[in-house]
PyMOL Python script that loads the backbone (N, CA, C, O; Angstrom):
from pymol import cmd

cmd.read_pdbstr("""\
ATOM      1  N   UNK A   1      -4.941 -22.317  12.470  1.00  0.00           N
ATOM      2  CA  UNK A   1      -4.140 -21.518  11.104  1.00  0.00           C
ATOM      3  C   UNK A   1      -4.338 -22.412   9.720  1.00  0.00           C
ATOM      4  O   UNK A   1      -3.735 -22.105   8.692  1.00  0.00           O
ATOM      5  N   UNK A   2      -5.090 -23.358   9.777  1.00  0.00           N
ATOM      6  CA  UNK A   2      -5.683 -23.863   8.722  1.00  0.00           C
ATOM      7  C   UNK A   2      -4.455 -25.199   8.126  1.00  0.00           C
ATOM      8  O   UNK A   2      -4.237 -25.534   6.962  1.00  0.00           O
ATOM      9  N   UNK A   3      -3.910 -25.665   9.234  1.00  0.00           N
ATOM     10  CA  UNK A   3      -2.827 -26.731   8.551  1.00  0.00           C
ATOM     11  C   UNK A   3      -3.013 -27.517  10.099  1.00  0.00           C
ATOM     12  O   UNK A   3      -3.606 -26.991  11.041  1.00  0.00           O
ATOM     13  N   UNK A   4      -2.503 -28.608  10.132  1.00  0.00           N
ATOM     14  CA  UNK A   4      -2.486 -29.786  10.887  1.00  0.00           C
ATOM     15  C   UNK A   4      -1.269 -29.494  11.488  1.00  0.00           C
ATOM     16  O   UNK A   4      -0.462 -28.785  10.886  1.00  0.00           O
ATOM     17  N   UNK A   5      -0.921 -30.120  13.037  1.00  0.00           N
ATOM     18  CA  UNK A   5      -0.115 -30.049  13.732  1.00  0.00           C
ATOM     19  C   UNK A   5       0.988 -30.969  12.981  1.00  0.00           C
ATOM     20  O   UNK A   5       2.134 -30.913  13.428  1.00  0.00           O
ATOM     21  N   UNK A   6       0.778 -31.646  12.092  1.00  0.00           N
ATOM     22  CA  UNK A   6       1.811 -32.319  11.875  1.00  0.00           C
ATOM     23  C   UNK A   6       2.314 -31.496  10.731  1.00  0.00           C
ATOM     24  O   UNK A   6       3.530 -31.356  10.601  1.00  0.00           O
ATOM     25  N   UNK A   7       1.491 -30.948   9.901  1.00  0.00           N
ATOM     26  CA  UNK A   7       2.100 -30.067   8.667  1.00  0.00           C
ATOM     27  C   UNK A   7       2.954 -28.629   9.384  1.00  0.00           C
ATOM     28  O   UNK A   7       3.795 -28.017   8.726  1.00  0.00           O
ATOM     29  N   UNK A   8       2.641 -28.300  10.573  1.00  0.00           N
ATOM     30  CA  UNK A   8       3.056 -27.127  11.134  1.00  0.00           C
ATOM     31  C   UNK A   8       4.474 -27.456  11.783  1.00  0.00           C
ATOM     32  O   UNK A   8       5.450 -26.706  11.781  1.00  0.00           O
ATOM     33  N   UNK A   9       4.387 -28.731  12.338  1.00  0.00           N
ATOM     34  CA  UNK A   9       5.216 -29.192  13.101  1.00  0.00           C
ATOM     35  C   UNK A   9       6.588 -29.661  12.326  1.00  0.00           C
ATOM     36  O   UNK A   9       7.697 -29.687  12.859  1.00  0.00           O
ATOM     37  N   UNK A  10       6.303 -30.025  10.977  1.00  0.00           N
ATOM     38  CA  UNK A  10       7.532 -29.814  10.004  1.00  0.00           C
ATOM     39  C   UNK A  10       8.149 -28.868   9.261  1.00  0.00           C
ATOM     40  O   UNK A  10       9.195 -28.960   8.619  1.00  0.00           O
ATOM     41  N   UNK A  11       7.484 -28.038   9.387  1.00  0.00           N
ATOM     42  CA  UNK A  11       8.197 -26.507   8.934  1.00  0.00           C
ATOM     43  C   UNK A  11       9.351 -26.423   9.860  1.00  0.00           C
ATOM     44  O   UNK A  11       9.570 -27.162  10.821  1.00  0.00           O
ATOM     45  N   UNK A  12      10.079 -25.391   9.427  1.00  0.00           N
ATOM     46  CA  UNK A  12      11.269 -24.599  10.310  1.00  0.00           C
ATOM     47  C   UNK A  12      10.941 -23.261  10.627  1.00  0.00           C
ATOM     48  O   UNK A  12      10.214 -22.470  10.026  1.00  0.00           O
ATOM     49  N   UNK A  13      11.658 -23.125  11.765  1.00  0.00           N
ATOM     50  CA  UNK A  13      11.589 -21.620  12.157  1.00  0.00           C
ATOM     51  C   UNK A  13      12.468 -20.625  11.465  1.00  0.00           C
ATOM     52  O   UNK A  13      13.655 -20.844  11.223  1.00  0.00           O
ATOM     53  N   UNK A  14      11.760 -19.392  11.122  1.00  0.00           N
ATOM     54  CA  UNK A  14      13.011 -18.244  10.229  1.00  0.00           C
ATOM     55  C   UNK A  14      13.938 -17.954  11.170  1.00  0.00           C
ATOM     56  O   UNK A  14      13.769 -17.541  12.317  1.00  0.00           O
ATOM     57  N   UNK A  15      15.159 -18.264  10.450  1.00  0.00           N
ATOM     58  CA  UNK A  15      16.155 -18.176  11.301  1.00  0.00           C
ATOM     59  C   UNK A  15      16.171 -16.780  11.965  1.00  0.00           C
ATOM     60  O   UNK A  15      16.893 -16.764  12.962  1.00  0.00           O
ATOM     61  N   UNK A  16      15.532 -15.528  11.663  1.00  0.00           N
ATOM     62  CA  UNK A  16      15.470 -14.083  12.365  1.00  0.00           C
ATOM     63  C   UNK A  16      14.379 -14.485  13.613  1.00  0.00           C
ATOM     64  O   UNK A  16      14.680 -14.052  14.725  1.00  0.00           O
ATOM     65  N   UNK A  17      13.254 -15.207  13.504  1.00  0.00           N
ATOM     66  CA  UNK A  17      12.582 -15.296  14.527  1.00  0.00           C
ATOM     67  C   UNK A  17      13.279 -16.417  15.736  1.00  0.00           C
ATOM     68  O   UNK A  17      13.383 -16.167  16.937  1.00  0.00           O
ATOM     69  N   UNK A  18      13.574 -17.297  15.258  1.00  0.00           N
ATOM     70  CA  UNK A  18      14.778 -18.128  16.404  1.00  0.00           C
ATOM     71  C   UNK A  18      15.376 -17.181  16.971  1.00  0.00           C
ATOM     72  O   UNK A  18      15.043 -16.780  18.086  1.00  0.00           O
ATOM     73  N   UNK A  19      16.311 -16.702  16.312  1.00  0.00           N
ATOM     74  CA  UNK A  19      17.727 -15.560  17.089  1.00  0.00           C
ATOM     75  C   UNK A  19      16.549 -14.643  17.914  1.00  0.00           C
ATOM     76  O   UNK A  19      16.691 -14.619  19.137  1.00  0.00           O
ATOM     77  N   UNK A  20      15.544 -13.984  17.418  1.00  0.00           N
ATOM     78  CA  UNK A  20      15.336 -13.032  18.543  1.00  0.00           C
ATOM     79  C   UNK A  20      14.685 -13.522  19.650  1.00  0.00           C
ATOM     80  O   UNK A  20      14.634 -12.861  20.687  1.00  0.00           O
ATOM     81  N   UNK A  21      14.057 -14.874  19.517  1.00  0.00           N
ATOM     82  CA  UNK A  21      13.255 -15.464  20.728  1.00  0.00           C
ATOM     83  C   UNK A  21      14.313 -15.890  21.814  1.00  0.00           C
ATOM     84  O   UNK A  21      14.229 -15.621  23.012  1.00  0.00           O
ATOM     85  N   UNK A  22      15.233 -16.536  21.255  1.00  0.00           N
ATOM     86  CA  UNK A  22      16.641 -17.009  21.943  1.00  0.00           C
ATOM     87  C   UNK A  22      17.448 -15.532  22.644  1.00  0.00           C
ATOM     88  O   UNK A  22      17.855 -15.591  23.804  1.00  0.00           O
ATOM     89  N   UNK A  23      17.572 -14.606  22.052  1.00  0.00           N
ATOM     90  CA  UNK A  23      17.891 -13.557  22.724  1.00  0.00           C
ATOM     91  C   UNK A  23      16.813 -12.461  23.575  1.00  0.00           C
ATOM     92  O   UNK A  23      17.036 -11.324  23.989  1.00  0.00           O
ATOM     93  N   UNK A  24      15.746 -13.183  23.635  1.00  0.00           N
ATOM     94  CA  UNK A  24      14.427 -12.366  24.534  1.00  0.00           C
ATOM     95  C   UNK A  24      14.274 -10.961  23.543  1.00  0.00           C
ATOM     96  O   UNK A  24      14.048  -9.953  24.211  1.00  0.00           O
ATOM     97  N   UNK A  25      14.346 -10.777  22.318  1.00  0.00           N
ATOM     98  CA  UNK A  25      14.169  -9.738  21.364  1.00  0.00           C
ATOM     99  C   UNK A  25      12.251 -10.239  21.344  1.00  0.00           C
ATOM    100  O   UNK A  25      11.674 -11.320  21.452  1.00  0.00           O
ATOM    101  N   UNK A  26      11.828  -8.944  21.168  1.00  0.00           N
ATOM    102  CA  UNK A  26      10.922  -8.797  20.522  1.00  0.00           C
ATOM    103  C   UNK A  26      10.703  -9.008  18.972  1.00  0.00           C
ATOM    104  O   UNK A  26      11.293  -8.148  18.319  1.00  0.00           O
ATOM    105  N   UNK A  27      10.122  -9.776  18.340  1.00  0.00           N
ATOM    106  CA  UNK A  27      10.437  -9.571  16.791  1.00  0.00           C
ATOM    107  C   UNK A  27       9.150  -9.173  15.909  1.00  0.00           C
ATOM    108  O   UNK A  27       8.085  -9.174  16.525  1.00  0.00           O
ATOM    109  N   UNK A  28       9.112  -8.814  14.472  1.00  0.00           N
ATOM    110  CA  UNK A  28       8.344  -8.040  13.932  1.00  0.00           C
ATOM    111  C   UNK A  28       7.591  -9.369  13.188  1.00  0.00           C
ATOM    112  O   UNK A  28       8.049 -10.400  12.695  1.00  0.00           O
ATOM    113  N   UNK A  29       5.788  -8.682  13.398  1.00  0.00           N
ATOM    114  CA  UNK A  29       5.128  -9.633  12.475  1.00  0.00           C
ATOM    115  C   UNK A  29       5.558  -9.878  11.222  1.00  0.00           C
ATOM    116  O   UNK A  29       5.120 -10.948  10.801  1.00  0.00           O
ATOM    117  N   UNK A  30       6.455  -9.122  10.237  1.00  0.00           N
ATOM    118  CA  UNK A  30       5.920  -9.084   9.130  1.00  0.00           C
ATOM    119  C   UNK A  30       7.830 -10.152   8.970  1.00  0.00           C
ATOM    120  O   UNK A  30       8.338 -10.618   7.950  1.00  0.00           O
ATOM    121  N   UNK A  31       8.235 -10.169  10.068  1.00  0.00           N
ATOM    122  CA  UNK A  31       9.294 -11.401  10.165  1.00  0.00           C
ATOM    123  C   UNK A  31       9.082 -13.229  10.090  1.00  0.00           C
ATOM    124  O   UNK A  31       9.828 -14.094   9.630  1.00  0.00           O
ATOM    125  N   UNK A  32       7.708 -13.322  10.771  1.00  0.00           N
ATOM    126  CA  UNK A  32       7.059 -14.484  10.448  1.00  0.00           C
ATOM    127  C   UNK A  32       6.437 -14.844   9.215  1.00  0.00           C
ATOM    128  O   UNK A  32       5.288 -14.618   8.835  1.00  0.00           O
ATOM    129  N   UNK A  33       7.377 -15.439   8.651  1.00  0.00           N
ATOM    130  CA  UNK A  33       6.896 -16.429   7.307  1.00  0.00           C
ATOM    131  C   UNK A  33       6.117 -17.699   7.441  1.00  0.00           C
ATOM    132  O   UNK A  33       4.944 -17.699   7.069  1.00  0.00           O
ATOM    133  N   UNK A  34       6.709 -18.882   7.983  1.00  0.00           N
ATOM    134  CA  UNK A  34       6.187 -19.864   7.831  1.00  0.00           C
ATOM    135  C   UNK A  34       5.149 -19.738   9.037  1.00  0.00           C
ATOM    136  O   UNK A  34       5.093 -18.773   9.799  1.00  0.00           O
ATOM    137  N   UNK A  35       4.274 -20.958   9.088  1.00  0.00           N
ATOM    138  CA  UNK A  35       3.094 -21.319  10.338  1.00  0.00           C
ATOM    139  C   UNK A  35       4.043 -21.652  11.347  1.00  0.00           C
ATOM    140  O   UNK A  35       3.526 -21.556  12.459  1.00  0.00           O
ATOM    141  N   UNK A  36       5.167 -21.988  11.379  1.00  0.00           N
ATOM    142  CA  UNK A  36       5.632 -22.516  12.148  1.00  0.00           C
ATOM    143  C   UNK A  36       6.213 -21.027  13.252  1.00  0.00           C
ATOM    144  O   UNK A  36       6.161 -20.899  14.475  1.00  0.00           O
ATOM    145  N   UNK A  37       6.609 -20.320  12.438  1.00  0.00           N
ATOM    146  CA  UNK A  37       7.037 -18.833  13.171  1.00  0.00           C
ATOM    147  C   UNK A  37       5.628 -18.177  13.697  1.00  0.00           C
ATOM    148  O   UNK A  37       5.660 -17.684  14.824  1.00  0.00           O
ATOM    149  N   UNK A  38       4.735 -18.144  13.170  1.00  0.00           N
ATOM    150  CA  UNK A  38       3.518 -17.916  14.179  1.00  0.00           C
ATOM    151  C   UNK A  38       3.186 -18.646  15.442  1.00  0.00           C
ATOM    152  O   UNK A  38       2.778 -18.174  16.503  1.00  0.00           O
ATOM    153  N   UNK A  39       3.442 -19.896  15.121  1.00  0.00           N
ATOM    154  CA  UNK A  39       3.027 -20.680  16.391  1.00  0.00           C
ATOM    155  C   UNK A  39       4.047 -20.634  17.376  1.00  0.00           C
ATOM    156  O   UNK A  39       3.771 -20.964  18.529  1.00  0.00           O
ATOM    157  N   UNK A  40       5.436 -20.188  17.004  1.00  0.00           N
ATOM    158  CA  UNK A  40       6.256 -19.715  18.172  1.00  0.00           C
ATOM    159  C   UNK A  40       5.980 -18.311  18.566  1.00  0.00           C
ATOM    160  O   UNK A  40       6.394 -18.082  19.702  1.00  0.00           O
ATOM    161  N   UNK A  41       5.455 -17.375  18.028  1.00  0.00           N
ATOM    162  CA  UNK A  41       5.406 -16.073  18.408  1.00  0.00           C
ATOM    163  C   UNK A  41       4.443 -15.856  19.310  1.00  0.00           C
ATOM    164  O   UNK A  41       4.553 -14.960  20.148  1.00  0.00           O
ATOM    165  N   UNK A  42       2.976 -16.968  19.208  1.00  0.00           N
ATOM    166  CA  UNK A  42       1.790 -17.182  20.242  1.00  0.00           C
ATOM    167  C   UNK A  42       2.643 -17.942  21.268  1.00  0.00           C
ATOM    168  O   UNK A  42       2.079 -17.760  22.347  1.00  0.00           O
ATOM    169  N   UNK A  43       3.607 -18.619  21.430  1.00  0.00           N
ATOM    170  CA  UNK A  43       4.153 -19.616  22.594  1.00  0.00           C
ATOM    171  C   UNK A  43       5.039 -18.330  23.453  1.00  0.00           C
ATOM    172  O   UNK A  43       5.007 -18.270  24.683  1.00  0.00           O
ATOM    173  N   UNK A  44       5.755 -17.416  22.674  1.00  0.00           N
ATOM    174  CA  UNK A  44       6.496 -16.342  23.093  1.00  0.00           C
ATOM    175  C   UNK A  44       5.668 -15.480  23.735  1.00  0.00           C
ATOM    176  O   UNK A  44       5.914 -15.184  24.904  1.00  0.00           O
ATOM    177  N   UNK A  45       4.563 -14.947  23.070  1.00  0.00           N
ATOM    178  CA  UNK A  45       3.566 -13.978  23.930  1.00  0.00           C
ATOM    179  C   UNK A  45       2.977 -14.621  25.217  1.00  0.00           C
ATOM    180  O   UNK A  45       2.957 -14.061  26.313  1.00  0.00           O
ATOM    181  N   UNK A  46       2.484 -15.906  24.942  1.00  0.00           N
ATOM    182  CA  UNK A  46       1.457 -16.600  26.275  1.00  0.00           C
ATOM    183  C   UNK A  46       2.345 -16.953  27.461  1.00  0.00           C
ATOM    184  O   UNK A  46       2.199 -16.703  28.657  1.00  0.00           O
ATOM    185  N   UNK A  47       3.546 -17.767  26.644  1.00  0.00           N
ATOM    186  CA  UNK A  47       4.134 -18.784  27.733  1.00  0.00           C
ATOM    187  C   UNK A  47       5.288 -18.311  28.636  1.00  0.00           C
ATOM    188  O   UNK A  47       5.571 -18.574  29.805  1.00  0.00           O
ATOM    189  N   UNK A  48       6.010 -17.319  27.458  1.00  0.00           N
ATOM    190  CA  UNK A  48       7.671 -16.697  27.938  1.00  0.00           C
ATOM    191  C   UNK A  48       8.424 -18.094  27.913  1.00  0.00           C
ATOM    192  O   UNK A  48       8.272 -19.121  28.575  1.00  0.00           O
ATOM    193  N   UNK A  49       9.267 -17.749  26.927  1.00  0.00           N
ATOM    194  CA  UNK A  49      10.230 -18.949  26.353  1.00  0.00           C
ATOM    195  C   UNK A  49      11.186 -18.714  27.302  1.00  0.00           C
ATOM    196  O   UNK A  49      12.100 -19.463  26.957  1.00  0.00           O
ATOM    197  N   UNK A  50      11.621 -17.994  28.520  1.00  0.00           N
ATOM    198  CA  UNK A  50      12.516 -18.155  29.166  1.00  0.00           C
ATOM    199  C   UNK A  50      12.396 -19.342  30.269  1.00  0.00           C
ATOM    200  O   UNK A  50      13.370 -19.711  30.926  1.00  0.00           O
ATOM    201  N   UNK A  51      11.159 -19.874  30.397  1.00  0.00           N
ATOM    202  CA  UNK A  51      11.182 -21.252  30.774  1.00  0.00           C
ATOM    203  C   UNK A  51      11.503 -22.356  30.226  1.00  0.00           C
ATOM    204  O   UNK A  51      10.606 -22.730  29.470  1.00  0.00           O
ATOM    205  N   UNK A  52      12.559 -23.192  30.271  1.00  0.00           N
ATOM    206  CA  UNK A  52      12.968 -24.588  29.919  1.00  0.00           C
ATOM    207  C   UNK A  52      11.758 -25.378  29.514  1.00  0.00           C
ATOM    208  O   UNK A  52      11.817 -25.986  28.445  1.00  0.00           O
ATOM    209  N   UNK A  53      10.789 -25.435  30.158  1.00  0.00           N
ATOM    210  CA  UNK A  53       9.857 -26.141  29.704  1.00  0.00           C
ATOM    211  C   UNK A  53       8.866 -25.593  28.370  1.00  0.00           C
ATOM    212  O   UNK A  53       8.085 -26.427  27.911  1.00  0.00           O
ATOM    213  N   UNK A  54       8.886 -24.465  27.865  1.00  0.00           N
ATOM    214  CA  UNK A  54       8.613 -23.729  26.786  1.00  0.00           C
ATOM    215  C   UNK A  54       9.328 -24.118  25.695  1.00  0.00           C
ATOM    216  O   UNK A  54       8.828 -24.613  24.684  1.00  0.00           O
ATOM    217  N   UNK A  55      10.738 -23.860  25.913  1.00  0.00           N
ATOM    218  CA  UNK A  55      11.944 -24.079  24.911  1.00  0.00           C
ATOM    219  C   UNK A  55      11.878 -25.908  24.544  1.00  0.00           C
ATOM    220  O   UNK A  55      12.165 -26.454  23.479  1.00  0.00           O
ATOM    221  N   UNK A  56      11.543 -26.357  25.449  1.00  0.00           N
ATOM    222  CA  UNK A  56      11.337 -28.384  25.169  1.00  0.00           C
ATOM    223  C   UNK A  56      10.349 -28.245  24.609  1.00  0.00           C
ATOM    224  O   UNK A  56      10.124 -29.236  23.913  1.00  0.00           O
ATOM    225  N   UNK A  57       9.533 -27.438  24.531  1.00  0.00           N
ATOM    226  CA  UNK A  57       8.019 -27.645  23.630  1.00  0.00           C
ATOM    227  C   UNK A  57       8.376 -27.284  22.321  1.00  0.00           C
ATOM    228  O   UNK A  57       7.877 -27.792  21.317  1.00  0.00           O
ATOM    229  N   UNK A  58       9.164 -26.483  22.326  1.00  0.00           N
ATOM    230  CA  UNK A  58       9.692 -26.050  20.692  1.00  0.00           C
ATOM    231  C   UNK A  58      10.314 -26.479  20.079  1.00  0.00           C
ATOM    232  O   UNK A  58      10.059 -26.617  18.882  1.00  0.00           O
ATOM    233  N   UNK A  59      11.757 -27.005  20.815  1.00  0.00           N
ATOM    234  CA  UNK A  59      12.760 -28.002  20.648  1.00  0.00           C
ATOM    235  C   UNK A  59      11.594 -29.447  20.318  1.00  0.00           C
ATOM    236  O   UNK A  59      11.790 -29.912  19.195  1.00  0.00           O
ATOM    237  N   UNK A  60      11.067 -29.786  20.693  1.00  0.00           N
ATOM    238  CA  UNK A  60      10.275 -30.853  20.200  1.00  0.00           C
ATOM    239  C   UNK A  60       9.608 -30.782  18.814  1.00  0.00           C
ATOM    240  O   UNK A  60       8.925 -31.722  18.409  1.00  0.00           O
TER     241      UNK A  60
END
""", "prot")
cmd.dss("prot")
cmd.show_as("cartoon", "prot")
cmd.util.cbc("prot")
cmd.orient("prot")
């Protein structure tokens, strides 16, 4: 992504992305604003955020 984990980790998740993930809805690529949004979208796609462990990683 062109940024360090520390930089991306310091960013917020856009509210619309956060709400869509928690409601098990797909979100549009255009809704991803921050690099953290992109990171969350990759996790949601590959690891299914329905698992508690995935949500714990995101919250961390």
